Structure formats: structure tokens, C-alpha cells
N, C-alpha and C positions, 0 to 999 in steps of 0.2 A: 502492501497498498502507501502510495508517494507520501509526503507529508502533506498536514492538512495547510491548508491557506489563512484559514481563522480558526484560532481553537481560544475558547472563552471559560476560564474555570473560576466556581466559589466565587460568583459576581454576587456583592451586596453592595446594597443603596439605599439610604432612607432619606427622607423629605420630614421633616418634622416628624410628629406620631406614626406615619407610615410608612411598613418597610416597603419599598416597591421591588426591590431585587432581595434575595432569598436565598443565596446561595446559588444563581442559575448558571448553567454552562449551555456552549452552542459550538460546533466545530462544523466547519463548510470546508469542501474541498475545491480544487480547481475545476472547471467544468463540469460543477455540479450545481445545481437548483434547490436551496433547503427551504420548505414550506414553514414559516415559524408561525405557531398557532397557539389560539387562546383564548378565553373570553377578556371582553376588556376590563383594564385594572391588572390584567395578569403580570404585567412587567414588559413587555414584549419594546411597547414607546421606548420607556427608560434603557432598555437596553439598546435599541438601536441610535436613541439620541447619544448615549455614550460612546458609538461608533464613529458617530456624526462630529464627535468634538462639544458635543453641549455640556455633558454631565463627565465628571470625573468618579470613579468607584469609591465606594469607600474601601473595600477591600475586593482581593481577585485579583487573577492576571488574565491578559488578553496579548494574544499573540497574532502579528499579521506575516506570512512568510517567514516564517521563524524567529521574527524578532519583536522584541517590547513591543506594544502597542502606544504611542503618545498620546495622551489623552487629554481634553480638556480644551480643545482650540481647532474648531473647521479648518481651518486653513491647514493645519496639520496634518488632518484627516486627509484633506483632499491632497496633499504634498505625497502621504503612504499608500492611495490609490484608492480609498473608499470615496462611492456616490451614494448619495441618496435620493431616491426620486419619490417625492411623497404624492400623497393622492392629490391635493392641489397642485396642478401647476403653476410656477412663480414667474412667468415669462413677462418681459416689459414688452408692450402692446405698440407702444410707439418705436419700439429698434426692429432692424430686420431679423429672419433666424439666424443668420450669418451671425449678425452683432449680441443675439442671445447667449448663442452657441460660445462665444468666444468674450462674453463682456467680461471687463476686468482683467483682461491678461490677452488684450489682442496682439498678431504679429503685428512685427514694425520691420522698414526696411530703411535705413538712414535716418531713422531716428522719427518718424513716421509711420504712421496706421499703412499695412500693406492692406488695402480692402480686396484687390483681387484675388491675395493666398488665401485671404480670410473666406473668400466667396468657396474657393477654389474647396478648401480644405471640406470645407461645411459638406457640399454637394459630393466629394467624394464618400463621405460621410454618409450622408443619405442615400445614396447608391449602394454600399456596405451593409445596408440593411433594407435594401428595397423600398426606400420610400420616397415618392413623387411629389415633392416640395420644391417649391423655388426661392434659394437660399436670401432671395435678392427681396423677397412679400416680406412686409408687416407682420409682425405676429400678431398684430389684433383680428380679431374675427375668426379665427383657428379654431377650429372643432378641438374639445377636451380630449379627444384620442389623437390630432394632431401635434397637441400642446404637450402630451406626453412621450407621443417619438422624439418631440425635439429636446425635451427631457434627458431622455436614454441619450440621444447622440451626444450631449452636450457631456455626459457623464463618459462615453469613447475619447471626448477630445481631450480629456484629461487622463487618459490611458490607466482608468480605475479596473483595476483586476479584481474588485470586490464592487458588486453593484446591488443594492437593497432597495428594493420597490414596497414602499407601504400602501398597502390599499390600493395601486394602480386601475383597477378595472370597475371602482365604485360607482363611477358616473357615464359609465361607457354600454354601449347596445353590444349584444350578441356578436355582431358582426366585426363591431373595434376590439371584442375583447378575442378573439380570434386570430384577430391580426397581431394583439398585445402577445400574444404567448407565441406566434410563429416568432417574433424577433426575440424572448426570451430564450425560444431553443437555441437561435443563432448565438448568441450571448454566451451560450453553456458549451457549444460547439466552438466558439473561439477559445475556451480555458478558464473564460472567466467563472467566477463565483456568483451565485447569485440568491438573495436571500428574496424568499417571495412572500410578504403577510398580506392577507387575504381572508375573508370569512367566508367567502365562497368556496365550499369543499371539493367540489366539481370541477371546479380551473387547479386547485390543487393535486389533483388525482392525475389530472391531465399532462401538468406540466414540471410537477416537482422530481425527483427522485428520490428524497427522502424526507419525512417530516420530522420536528421539531416542536412538543406541546408543552405549554408554559403554565400555571396556575400557582399563583396567591404568590408572585415572584420568582418562584421556582420552577427549574425543569423538570416534568413530571414523565416525560417519554421522549424516544428519540427511535425512529425506524424506518428503516426503505419502504416507500409508497408502496409498492411490489408484496410487501408483507404485513399491509393491516387494510381496513377500510372504514368507511365513513363513519357507521356506527362504532367501530372500537376510538378513534380520534375526538367522537363527541363524550366517549365516556372519559376519555383522558382530558380534555378541554373543560368539563363541569364537573366530573367529580362524582358523575350520579347517571343513570337514566333517565333519559328524556323522554318517556313514553310517550307524550302528548306533544308536539311542536304545535298544535293547532287545538289547543282546549276550548272547545265549542259549548258555552252552557246553555242551555235551553233557556228561552226567550219567548213571554208573551208578546205578541206581534200587537201595537196599537194602532190607535188615531195616527193620521198621517201630520208631520211635524213640517218637512220641506215638501214645497212642492213647487217645481220649475216648469214655465210653459214656456215654450218658441222662445228661449232666450238666445241671445245672439249677440255677440263681438265683433267689431270690423276687424278683418282676417285671420282670425284667432280661431272662431268655431259659430257654428248656424244653428238654428231652429231644436233646442237642444229641450227636449220636456221629458222629466221624472220628478215620483216621489220619492220619500225615505219614512218610514213609520217608526214611531216609538218603539224600542227592543229590538231594531233590524239593524242590520250590518249591511249594507250595499257599497257594491266595490263597482270604482269607475276603472277600466280595462282597457289595453290598446297601447301601440308601438309608440316609442318616445317621438313626441311632437305631434301625436295625434290632438292633443288639446285640453287632455284630462284634467292638467295644473291648472291653466289658466281658466275652465268654469269655477274648481272652489275659489280659487282668487277671485275671480268676478263675483260667485255668492257673498263673498266677506268683504266685497266692496273695494278690492284693493286695484282692481285693474277696471273700467268703466264698460258698462254695455250700452248697445244698439238697441236693441229690441227685446221683447218677451218682459215676465213678470216674475218677481220672487216673492213666497208667501212661505210665512213661519207660524204655525198654526191659526192657519188661516187669515191672517194678518198681510197684506202686502210691506214686503219693504220695498221704498219706494228710493230710486236715488241711492242707492246704498253705498255707505263709507263701514270701514271699520267699527267705527265709535258705534251704529247704528248697528248695524249686525250684531254686535258686543250685546245692544240692549236688548236686542230681541231674542237673546240666548243661543247665540252660535259663536263658537270658537272655531280656532283654525291653528293646524301645529303644520308648520310651510315646511318644504322638502328640505330647506338649506338650514338646518339647525345653528350653525355660527353665524352666516349673516344675516338671515331672516328670524332665528328664534331665539335668540339668547345675548345679552351684555357680557361678554366674554369676560373684560375685566372685573366685572361686578359681582357680588356674593352669591352664593346658592341660595342663602335666605331673601335678595335684594330681587333675583329673578324669579323665584318662584311667588314671591308677592306682588307683581310686577301690576299685574291685572286685578288683584283687589285692595289697592290700595284705595279707592274710594273707601270704600268700609273699613279700613283700619286707621281712619285718621280719627284723632281727637282733639278739636279747638285748632283744626288745619294744621295740625301735624301728625308725623307716621312714626309709634315707637319702634326700636329695633326690637326690642323684644315681643310686638306684636307681628313683625315681619317672620320674625325665627319661630313662633310661636305656629304661624300657617307653615313655613318650611319643613318644619318638623314633623307635621302631622303627614303629609303628602311624603316627606322621602322616607317614614315608617310604612305606610300603605303601597308605596312602589318599590320598597325593599332597596333603597338609593347606598351605594357605599359611599362615604366619605369622610375624612379626618376631624374637620367644623364646618359647620353651617355658616361660620362668616368666610370660609374660604372662597376664592374667586373659582366662577364655572370652569375656566380654561383648564383647570388643573386636572379637572376629571376626565374620565376616559369617554368615547365617544357616546358608548351604550348608557352611560350615565350623566351626559349632557341632555340625551333625547329623554331623559324620567323628567329631568327638572322642568325640559318645554312640558312635557306631559303633565306635571304637576301645574303647571302654570295655568292651565286651560282649565284643566280639569276643577281647579280652585274656584272658579266663578259659576258650578255647578251649571252646564250648558244644556240646554235643551236638545243642539245637533253638535256632534263631534266631527269636522271635519279633520281627516290625516293625511297629509300626502308623504308619500312612500314612509311610513311610521318606521321599519325597520332597515333604513338601507345603512351600512356603516357598521351593523352593531353583528356584536358575536351571537351564535345559537342558542344559549343559554337566556341571554336578555331579550332575545326576540322572544323566545317562550313566554318570559315575561311581561312583554308586551302583548303578545297576542291575550293572553288571560285578563290582562285589564280593560283590553278593549271588550271582549266579551262579558265579563262583568258586569261593565257599564251597560252594555244593549240588557242585559238581566235585569239590571236594575230600570230600567225605561229610557233610558238614551237613544240616540237616533244619532246612528255612524253612517259616515260617509267617509270611504278608504278607498286614498288613489296609491296603486301599490304595481310595481311593474315585476314582482315575483308573482309568477303563477301558479305554485303550491301555497304561497300567502292567498291569494284571491280565494284559489278553491278552496282551502282549510275553515276559512275564516266568511265568508261572503255567504248572506241568504240569497242575494239577488244581484248578478252580475252584469252590467251595464258598458257595452263596449262601444270605445271611440275609435274613429277614422277618420284622420283629413278633416277634423272640426265637426264630423257628424257621428251622433247616434246611430252603431248603423244594428245593434243585435241588444237584445235582453235574453240572460238564462237562469234561468231558476237555478238554485244548489242543486237539487237533485238530477239534473240534465246536465250538469258542466262538466267539460273535459278537457284538456290542456289543447287538444287539437281544436275543439270547435271554437273553445275562446281566441287561437290563433289564425284561425281559419277567417274569422270576422274581422279580425283586426287587422289579418292582411288584405281583405278584400275577395277572398277567395269563395266565401260563404258566409251567409248571416243566420 
């Protein structure tokens, strides 16, 4: 066996009262793709940030290519051949792709930037990976998938021997994921080591050579992919059997809460009509760009409508705004929790209480203890993992951040809860908890409208499925009649 490219042994790291790493270990060989898996909060991000130079370990060793790894400096990490590609690309939209690839280290000639060489080198790297992009075009307007490809090329231009991909496929379509996985295989064939972090276990089984699973800051298992399966990986991740990923609680379907009649928004969707009743979970399904998110945003009053009517419990919601929607008992958990759902530097308590501040005021002032009381109640209900209720929400894992967003809106006791991609980017254990919560809320009489690109989630949770295509509602499928094939055929326009 060749000497490993990366060896991490007995890694420990504590942040205040939180033991983020508790004896973690990881081994990666050159020409190998290792899936780094675990629930949100398992310690994956801390381990990756150590390799990125953002953290120093309290104790433990890191060897890269047989040498001690210099910690605590992002620049030193790059110089040692480590590159990280995050879930959210960080390109400069007003720079060309070539400038983004070589930003801060442009090639020079006679003391001036050699623009031609920079473009030529970028084009050669694009060709190496089969990427059909013009190095001279601006980064603004690129799809997320193409931005990810540019980030990978940036890593290659650094001559990185170890490439870490942190949830690279979270915002990609199925076709874009296939393209990404093909590039990952090319990187492996070039002899580079790849750490692939993903909650999508089907991708892991397709592209990874082996998996390393973390739980509570420790490494609990490592295995070749050929010698394990997804059920075993889930057991390692959560430390228990998840016997029911979609815990559907029986609910009494009641009167109509939401009625949408002929709703239209210019350039987005047209002639949308449907109802959602008390105790019912209705899913809006369809391909990315079909108009699903735009419909729920319009109902909540974020985006304007130019046709149709919205009624909540029989009362018209005219010229809807978020304020009017909230007053009518409507809540929206948005698709992007970081940009649209949370104030990242603010505390868990403040984020949770944001929607109910008007109820917590006393003589015009909001007491911190009141915020904390509300936050602790919902933290207990949603089994939130945190060190202090006053910690910034940015310190939480993605799954726990999603729970804070849910807490914020459930605190308003809504009649209608709309959730847009409620489990995107969170681990299987937390997914099961979110599904349980939604099902329980419906059982207690809440109406739930769910947008999801996860077909098993749609089939497992929804009482009815509304399929959208190109801004129109093309099919309505009852729970007992729904299959993945039928939903996809409707979404693709092959059948209704």
C-alpha cells in the first residue's frame, strides 16, 4: 500500500462548552475519493476548516504527504496543496472567469499582468475537464453548476493534491450532478485525493471509493464502499435504526384554509388554482424552474401577482404583503435559510423570537428573558443542539439552523405553514425529525404546503401532490396513486 496522502489522528477541538472534535481520524490516499459523512454537528465542518487553515487543533496530528501539516493559515493550506470547494461558490461576478481562477496571483510579464497567458492557462484547464466555458466571459449570470466547475478549475490552478468538496451538489439538478460526479472521477484518475462531503448517500455510493463516518466529533466507522450499503451508513451516522424516515401521523382533513384561484405572475406562472385544507400536507412538485417557489413567495406577498385571488379561511388576501400574510395566519420557511431565513450573526434567541416580538413587548420594550423563554421552549420541542441560547445562529450546523427557522415561524401558531425545500442540505437523522414535526403539525390541524425537489420526501409526506411545469399546474395526484414515475412524467410533460 502506498503512503497515504492525508492522515489525521486523534483530533480534538473544543469551542467553549462544545467538544467539536473528540478523537477524530481520517485517511485519504492519492487517487481516492473518500466520502466524509455524518449528521449536522458531527464535526465534519470543524475537521474541514482545520484543513482549510481556519482552525488549530487542540491536540492531534495531521500529516500531508508524509509531512506535518502547518495549521492555522488559509494561505499555508493552499501552499501545501489543499483546496476547498464550498456549497456556495464565491466568485466575483464582475470579473472574468480567468480573473476569478487566478485572482490575487495573476501571471505577470515584465512587471505587468499577462492577460493572454492567464486566459490561455484557464482555457487549458477548462479543456482538461471538458468544461465548455469562455474564460473571457464575466462570472455574473453563471449557473450554480458552472460556478462550481470554475471553483474546481481554481483548485487545479493551485496544483492542489487534496481537494475537499463540501456539499457541492446541494443546489444542482440531476443532470448537473451527473456532470459534477464525472469531474470528480477525472480528479481521482489524475491522482488527486478528494474528500466528498454530502448528505445525498446515492451520490456517495456512486462516486466514492470508501466512506468515513463521524458522530459527536469522533470517527465511528471507515469502510470501502463495496463492503457496505446505505442502511449501514445511516446506522453509523445516527447511532440508531431510522425505521421510519417519513413518519406520517394520521390527521383529520378539515375545512379549506388556503384557496388559490387563477393566480398569475407575469413571466413566472399562470392560472394556478388549488386548495389546502386543515390537517393536510400538499406538495408542490416539479423540475427546478417550474415556478413552485415563485407560487409560495407570491402567496406570502414577497413577489407581486397580476391575476387571480388568494383567500385564507374564506377571507380574501388582497394585494398581499408579508405583513398581511402573517396577520392572516400564514408562515413561510424560505428555500435559502442563510440569506432569507436567518440573521446569521444574531443569537438563537433573537432569531427565534423575531416573528413574535410584538407579543413580547412590555411598555414598548422587549426583554431578553422573554426572547430566551420562547427560544428554549421551541429548542426543546425541535430537539435543537446548541451550547448557549445566546450563541450566534451562524455557529450552528445546517440542520440546527433549519430548526431555528422552523421555530421562528411555528412560534406564530400559523393556520397555513408553507415550507420551501424543508430538508435541503441536512442529514438523514434531522430529515426524519423535520418530517415528524411537519406531520405532527398537520395532525394538530395546521394546513401545510410543501415545495420539495426530493421525490421520496414528496411521496412519503404529501396527502396530495400538485405537479408544475413551465409555470403551469399540470397534474394533481392523490397519495395512494402517486409514484416517482408518474410525478416525473407529469413534470417533464410526457403525461399528466
